[in-house]
C-alpha positions as CSV (number, residue, x, y, z in Angstrom):
1,X,192.7,83.9,163.3
2,X,195.4,81.6,164.2
3,X,197.6,79.4,162.1
4,X,198.0,75.6,162.6
5,X,201.4,76.2,164.7
6,X,199.5,78.4,167.1
7,X,200.9,81.8,166.1
8,X,198.9,84.8,165.3
9,X,198.3,85.4,161.5
10,X,198.3,89.0,160.6
11,X,195.3,90.6,159.0
12,X,195.1,88.8,155.5
13,X,193.3,88.9,152.3
14,X,191.6,85.7,153.4
15,X,189.2,87.8,155.2
16,X,188.1,89.7,152.2
17,X,185.6,88.8,149.6
18,X,186.3,91.8,147.7
19,X,189.5,94.2,147.8
20,X,190.4,97.5,146.3
21,X,194.1,97.5,145.2
22,X,196.0,100.6,146.0
23,X,198.8,100.2,143.7
24,X,202.5,101.1,142.9
25,X,204.1,104.2,144.3
26,X,206.8,104.9,141.5
27,X,209.8,105.4,143.5
28,X,212.8,106.7,141.9
29,X,215.2,104.8,144.3
30,X,213.8,101.4,142.8
31,X,216.9,99.6,141.4
32,X,215.1,97.0,139.4
33,X,213.3,98.6,136.3
34,X,209.9,96.9,136.8
35,X,207.5,99.6,135.7
36,X,204.4,100.5,137.6
37,X,201.9,98.6,135.4
38,X,204.0,95.4,135.7
39,X,204.4,95.8,139.4
40,X,200.7,96.4,139.7
41,X,200.1,93.2,137.7
42,X,202.4,91.2,140.0
43,X,200.5,92.6,143.1
44,X,197.1,91.4,141.3
45,X,198.6,87.9,141.0
46,X,199.7,87.9,144.8
47,X,196.3,89.1,145.7
48,X,194.5,86.4,143.8
49,X,196.8,83.8,145.3
50,X,195.7,84.9,148.7
51,X,192.2,84.4,147.7
52,X,191.2,88.0,147.3
53,X,188.5,89.1,144.6
54,X,189.8,92.4,143.2
55,X,187.2,95.1,143.1
56,X,189.4,97.9,141.7
57,X,193.0,99.3,141.2
58,X,194.5,102.6,141.5
59,X,198.0,104.1,140.7
60,X,199.7,107.1,141.9
61,X,203.2,108.5,140.7
62,X,205.0,110.9,143.0
63,X,208.5,112.2,143.5
64,X,208.5,111.0,147.1
65,X,206.3,109.1,149.6
66,X,204.1,111.1,151.8
67,X,205.4,110.5,155.3
68,X,202.0,110.2,157.2
69,X,200.0,108.3,154.5
70,X,202.6,107.0,151.7
71,X,200.2,108.6,149.0
72,X,198.9,112.1,149.0
73,X,195.9,113.5,150.8
74,X,193.8,113.9,147.6
75,X,194.6,110.5,146.4
76,X,193.6,109.0,149.8
77,X,190.4,110.7,149.7
78,X,189.6,109.4,146.1
79,X,190.7,106.0,147.3
80,X,188.3,106.2,150.2
81,X,185.4,107.1,148.1
82,X,186.3,104.3,145.5
83,X,186.6,101.7,148.4
84,X,183.3,102.8,149.7
85,X,181.5,102.5,146.4
86,X,182.3,99.0,145.9
87,X,182.2,97.9,149.7
88,X,185.8,96.8,149.7
89,X,186.8,95.1,152.8
90,X,190.4,95.3,152.3
91,X,193.0,97.7,150.7
92,X,196.5,96.3,149.4
93,X,199.4,98.7,148.9
94,X,202.3,97.5,146.6
95,X,204.7,99.2,149.0
96,X,205.9,98.6,152.5
97,X,203.9,100.7,155.1
98,X,205.4,101.9,158.3
99,X,203.2,101.2,161.3
100,X,202.2,104.8,161.5
101,X,201.3,105.0,157.9
102,X,199.2,101.8,158.0
103,X,197.3,103.2,161.1
104,X,196.7,106.7,159.4
105,X,195.6,105.1,156.2
106,X,193.2,102.8,158.0
107,X,191.7,105.7,160.0
108,X,190.9,107.5,156.9
109,X,189.8,104.5,155.0
110,X,187.6,102.8,157.7
111,X,188.7,99.3,156.5
112,X,191.6,96.9,156.8
113,X,194.8,97.9,155.2
114,X,197.7,95.6,154.2
115,X,201.2,96.2,152.5
116,X,202.9,93.9,150.2
117,X,205.0,92.3,152.9
118,X,202.0,91.3,155.0
119,X,200.3,89.9,151.8
120,X,203.4,87.7,151.0
121,X,203.3,86.4,154.7
122,X,199.8,85.5,154.4
123,X,200.4,83.5,151.1
124,X,203.1,81.8,152.8
125,X,201.0,80.9,155.8
126,X,198.3,79.6,153.5
127,X,200.7,77.2,151.6
128,X,203.0,76.1,154.3
129,X,202.1,72.1,154.7
130,X,205.0,70.9,156.8
131,X,205.7,71.6,160.4
132,X,209.0,73.2,159.3
133,X,207.4,75.4,156.8
134,X,204.7,76.6,159.4
135,X,207.4,77.2,162.0
136,X,209.3,79.4,159.4
137,X,206.3,81.3,158.3
138,X,205.2,82.0,162.1
139,X,208.8,83.2,162.7
140,X,208.7,85.7,160.0
141,X,205.0,86.9,161.0
142,X,206.1,87.5,164.6
143,X,209.3,89.3,163.6
144,X,207.4,91.4,161.3
145,X,204.7,92.1,163.9
146,X,206.9,93.0,166.8
147,X,208.0,96.7,165.7
148,X,204.4,97.3,164.9
149,X,203.1,97.0,168.5
150,X,204.5,100.3,169.3
151,X,202.9,103.6,168.9
152,X,199.1,102.5,169.2
153,X,198.3,105.5,171.6
154,X,199.1,103.6,174.7
155,X,201.1,105.1,177.3
156,X,204.0,103.0,178.4
157,X,204.4,102.9,182.2
158,X,207.9,102.7,183.6
159,X,206.6,101.0,186.7
160,X,207.5,97.4,187.1
161,X,205.1,94.6,187.7
162,X,205.3,91.4,189.6
163,X,207.9,88.6,188.9
164,X,206.5,86.6,185.9
165,X,203.0,88.2,186.0
166,X,201.5,91.3,184.6
167,X,201.8,93.9,187.3
168,X,199.7,96.9,188.1
169,X,202.1,99.3,186.1
170,X,202.2,97.1,183.0
171,X,200.2,97.9,179.8
172,X,198.7,95.5,177.4
173,X,201.4,96.4,174.8
174,X,204.1,95.4,177.1
175,X,202.4,92.1,177.8
176,X,201.9,91.5,174.1
177,X,205.6,92.2,173.4
178,X,206.8,89.9,176.1
179,X,204.5,87.0,174.9
180,X,205.8,87.6,171.2
181,X,209.4,87.6,172.3
182,X,208.8,84.4,174.2
183,X,207.2,82.7,171.3
184,X,210.0,83.9,168.9
185,X,212.4,82.1,171.2
186,X,210.3,79.0,171.2
187,X,209.9,79.0,167.4
188,X,213.8,79.6,166.9
189,X,214.4,76.6,169.2
190,X,212.2,74.4,167.4
191,X,213.7,75.6,164.0
192,X,217.2,74.9,165.4
193,X,216.0,71.3,166.1
194,X,214.9,71.0,162.5
195,X,218.3,72.3,161.3
196,X,220.1,69.8,163.6
197,X,218.0,66.8,162.1
198,X,218.5,68.3,158.6
199,X,222.3,68.5,159.5
200,X,222.3,64.8,160.4
201,X,220.5,63.8,157.3
202,X,222.8,65.8,155.2
203,X,225.8,64.2,156.8
204,X,224.5,60.7,155.9
205,X,223.8,61.9,152.4
206,X,227.2,63.3,152.1
207,X,228.9,60.1,153.2
208,X,228.2,58.7,149.6
209,X,229.2,60.8,146.6
210,X,225.7,62.2,145.5
211,X,225.7,65.7,144.4
212,X,222.8,68.1,145.2
213,X,221.3,70.2,142.4
214,X,218.8,73.0,143.4
215,X,216.1,74.6,141.4
216,X,216.0,78.3,142.0
217,X,214.0,81.0,140.1
218,X,211.2,83.5,140.2
219,X,207.8,82.5,141.8
220,X,205.7,80.8,139.1
221,X,208.5,80.2,136.7
222,X,207.6,76.3,136.6
223,X,210.1,74.9,139.2
224,X,207.9,72.4,140.7
225,X,206.5,71.3,137.2
226,X,210.1,70.7,136.1
227,X,210.8,68.9,139.3
228,X,207.9,66.5,138.8
229,X,208.9,66.0,135.2
230,X,212.5,64.8,136.1
231,X,211.6,62.8,139.3
232,X,207.8,61.9,139.0
233,X,207.5,63.1,142.5
234,X,204.1,64.3,142.3
235,X,204.9,67.6,144.2
236,X,201.9,70.1,144.2
237,X,202.5,72.5,141.2
238,X,200.3,75.5,140.5
239,X,200.2,78.7,138.4
240,X,199.6,80.5,141.6
241,X,202.7,82.3,143.2
242,X,204.5,80.5,146.1
243,X,202.7,77.0,145.5
244,X,205.8,75.6,146.9
245,X,207.2,76.2,150.4
246,X,208.6,73.2,151.8
247,X,211.7,71.7,150.4
248,X,211.7,68.5,148.7
249,X,214.7,66.1,147.6
250,X,214.3,63.3,145.0
251,X,217.2,61.2,143.3
252,X,217.6,61.7,139.5
253,X,219.8,59.6,137.2
254,X,221.7,61.4,134.6
255,X,222.5,60.0,131.2
256,X,226.1,59.0,132.7
257,X,224.2,56.7,135.3
258,X,225.4,59.1,138.0
259,X,222.7,59.9,140.5
260,X,221.9,63.3,141.9
261,X,219.6,64.7,144.5
262,X,217.2,67.4,142.9
263,X,216.1,69.9,145.4
264,X,212.7,72.1,144.7
265,X,212.8,75.4,146.6
266,X,210.7,78.3,147.3
267,X,210.3,80.9,144.5
268,X,212.1,84.3,145.0
269,X,210.1,87.6,144.1
270,X,210.9,91.3,143.9
271,X,211.4,92.9,147.4
272,X,211.2,89.4,149.0
273,X,210.8,90.4,152.6
274,X,214.0,90.1,154.7
275,X,212.2,88.5,157.5
276,X,211.3,85.6,155.0
277,X,214.7,85.2,153.9
278,X,216.1,84.8,157.4
279,X,213.1,82.6,158.6
280,X,213.5,80.2,155.6
281,X,217.2,79.9,155.9
282,X,216.8,76.3,157.1
283,X,215.0,75.6,153.7
284,X,217.3,77.6,151.7
285,X,220.2,75.7,153.2
286,X,219.7,73.2,150.4
287,X,220.6,75.9,147.9
288,X,223.6,76.8,149.9
289,X,224.7,73.0,149.9
290,X,223.8,72.5,146.2
291,X,226.9,72.1,143.8
292,X,225.0,73.3,140.8
293,X,222.0,75.6,140.7
294,X,219.4,75.4,137.9
295,X,218.0,79.0,137.5
296,X,214.5,78.4,136.2
297,X,213.2,81.4,134.1
298,X,209.8,82.1,132.3
299,X,210.3,82.5,128.7
300,X,206.8,84.1,128.3
301,X,207.5,86.8,131.0
302,X,208.0,90.2,129.6
303,X,210.3,91.2,132.7
304,X,212.3,88.1,132.5
305,X,215.5,90.0,132.8
306,X,214.3,91.9,135.7
307,X,213.1,88.8,137.6
308,X,216.5,87.0,136.9
309,X,218.3,89.9,138.5
310,X,215.9,89.6,141.5
311,X,216.8,85.9,141.8
312,X,220.6,86.9,141.7
313,X,220.0,89.6,144.5
314,X,218.7,86.8,146.8
315,X,221.5,84.5,145.8
316,X,223.9,87.1,146.7
317,X,222.2,87.6,150.1
318,X,222.7,83.8,150.7
319,X,226.2,84.0,149.5
320,X,225.4,81.6,146.6
321,X,225.9,83.9,143.6
322,X,229.2,82.3,142.7
323,X,227.9,78.8,142.4
324,X,227.9,77.3,139.0
325,X,224.5,77.8,137.3
326,X,222.7,76.6,134.2
327,X,219.9,79.0,132.8
328,X,216.9,76.9,132.1
329,X,214.4,78.9,129.9
330,X,211.0,77.2,130.7
331,X,207.5,77.4,129.0
332,X,208.9,77.4,125.3
333,X,205.7,75.6,124.2
334,X,203.8,79.0,124.7
335,X,206.1,80.9,122.3
336,X,205.4,81.3,118.6
337,X,206.9,78.7,116.2
338,X,209.1,81.5,114.7
339,X,210.4,82.3,118.2
340,X,210.9,78.8,119.1
341,X,213.2,78.1,115.9
342,X,215.5,81.0,116.8
343,X,216.5,79.6,120.2
344,X,219.8,78.1,120.7
345,X,221.1,76.0,123.6
346,X,224.7,76.2,124.8
347,X,226.6,74.8,127.7
348,X,225.1,77.3,130.3
349,X,221.7,77.8,128.8
350,X,219.0,75.2,127.8
351,X,215.4,76.0,126.6
352,X,212.7,73.5,127.7
353,X,209.0,73.0,128.5
354,X,208.6,71.2,131.6
355,X,204.8,70.9,131.1
356,X,205.3,69.2,127.7
357,X,208.6,67.5,128.6
358,X,210.5,69.1,125.7
359,X,214.1,69.1,125.7
360,X,214.6,67.4,129.1
361,X,217.1,65.0,127.9
362,X,219.4,68.1,126.8
363,X,218.9,69.5,130.2
364,X,220.2,66.3,132.0
365,X,223.1,66.1,129.7
366,X,223.9,69.7,130.4
367,X,223.7,68.9,134.3
368,X,225.9,65.9,133.5
369,X,228.7,68.0,131.9
370,X,228.7,70.4,134.7
371,X,229.0,68.0,137.6
372,X,232.5,67.5,138.9
373,X,231.6,65.1,141.6
374,X,232.0,61.4,141.3
375,X,233.6,61.8,137.7
376,X,233.0,59.3,135.0
377,X,235.8,56.9,133.9
378,X,236.0,54.7,131.0
379,X,237.4,51.2,132.0
380,X,237.6,47.8,130.7
381,X,236.6,45.0,132.9
382,X,236.7,41.2,133.2
383,X,234.1,39.8,135.4
384,X,233.2,36.2,136.0
385,X,229.8,35.3,134.9
386,X,229.1,33.9,138.1
387,X,229.4,37.4,139.9
388,X,225.7,38.3,139.2
389,X,225.8,41.2,141.6
390,X,228.9,43.0,140.0
391,X,227.3,42.5,136.6
392,X,223.9,43.9,137.7
393,X,225.6,46.9,139.5
394,X,227.2,47.7,136.0
395,X,223.9,47.4,134.2
396,X,222.2,49.9,136.6
397,X,224.9,52.3,137.3
398,X,227.3,52.4,134.2
399,X,227.1,52.8,130.4
400,X,228.0,49.5,129.0
401,X,229.8,50.2,125.6
402,X,230.6,46.7,124.5
403,X,230.4,43.1,126.1
404,X,232.2,40.0,125.1
405,X,232.0,36.4,126.6
406,X,235.0,34.1,126.5
407,X,235.6,30.4,126.9
408,X,236.6,30.7,130.5
409,X,233.3,32.0,131.6
410,X,234.4,35.6,131.9
411,X,232.5,38.6,130.6
412,X,234.8,41.3,129.1
413,X,233.1,44.7,129.2
414,X,234.1,48.2,128.1
415,X,232.1,50.8,130.3
416,X,231.8,54.2,131.3
417,X,231.3,54.3,135.0
418,X,231.3,56.9,138.0
419,X,234.3,56.7,140.0
420,X,232.6,55.3,143.0
421,X,231.4,52.4,140.9
422,X,234.8,51.8,139.5
423,X,236.2,51.8,142.9
424,X,233.8,49.3,144.3
425,X,234.7,46.9,141.4
426,X,238.5,47.6,141.3
427,X,239.3,43.9,141.2
428,X,237.8,43.5,137.9
429,X,239.5,46.4,136.2
430,X,242.1,45.4,133.5
431,X,242.5,48.8,131.8
432,X,241.1,52.4,132.4
433,X,241.5,55.9,131.3
434,X,239.5,58.9,132.4
435,X,236.9,59.9,130.2
436,X,237.5,63.4,128.6
437,X,234.8,65.8,129.6
438,X,233.0,67.5,126.7
439,X,232.5,71.3,127.4
């Protein structure tokens, strides 16, 4: 099977009508305290997001993984019988398998085996809509595939072949490896071109004082739903994991009449494959460039704290953990009335329902307070009534607190306006003072 950009898609849950899920191996070294049942539930949602029909689940707790097969021989035999009884076409492990472990398990089970990383890569391949997204997914797939070519029982010959051709001493493995390296270089070149164009677009944006605010959060926390609620962008939003892969930017007007660019980004997840973080660096550049992060959290999740820590882990990897953040607790409409009544907003935390448009005004005001770019000033202006453009600009981009007309056909206005607007209309300013920032 091949993806739209021509790269090889690894074995995926798309090929399965039914699948048996071989679940969580409880490793003591796991830093984030997701318990086994919660981790298995997340794997279940990932599998469904890839189109699999779950036929069964199995859980094993061990002090340490079995080097050859990850799970013990007895559990492997039990899994083989369970898979055969439901005619499973695919087994998914909630753990990264080494190439040898994957081969050994497939040999025992006589069916296709995926690990968690391959499953996530497949979901990304299904949801990438733009050329950029497809390139990033393909790069991650190829980099994951490369180390897994070795050790397939093929003896590697030391003899050289012809120049630029497969010679008599070259194995198929060597040929495949060379083709993949060539494709990786080509995809990286194309992605660098994407980054170049994105840099040019960003430079044009940065020539005017418009700040970027990025939505970040665990997958399925409601980022795209909030993005649509604030921008009316119509971005695809789904309850399935990783519904959003391609970055989207839209303008939003704040209560102060300042404009920002809001960026929707890919959701994070526990043990997000490093190849994906690297491949999606072009997309995540919007997070790195943002002046403020809105960390979207699911109020209904029983592991919201652990999910938040996973988001912070990825932000640290992107060197963005020190950026100003507002914690946006979403889906409060699904909480009990008693629980909702106990919620309290503050400067750094806002409780909302993106789906029901609850408390969005409070969120916009919080964003306004946090932004240092293009600060708001309170000024008094005298503008001739004949200057329609200037008066229209003030109506559109400033808060008009008072307005008086005099006999000289002048309009005296008391306004709160972004510094950029005051600068453009400097000739009409008669008095100004910087608006104190409420914190």
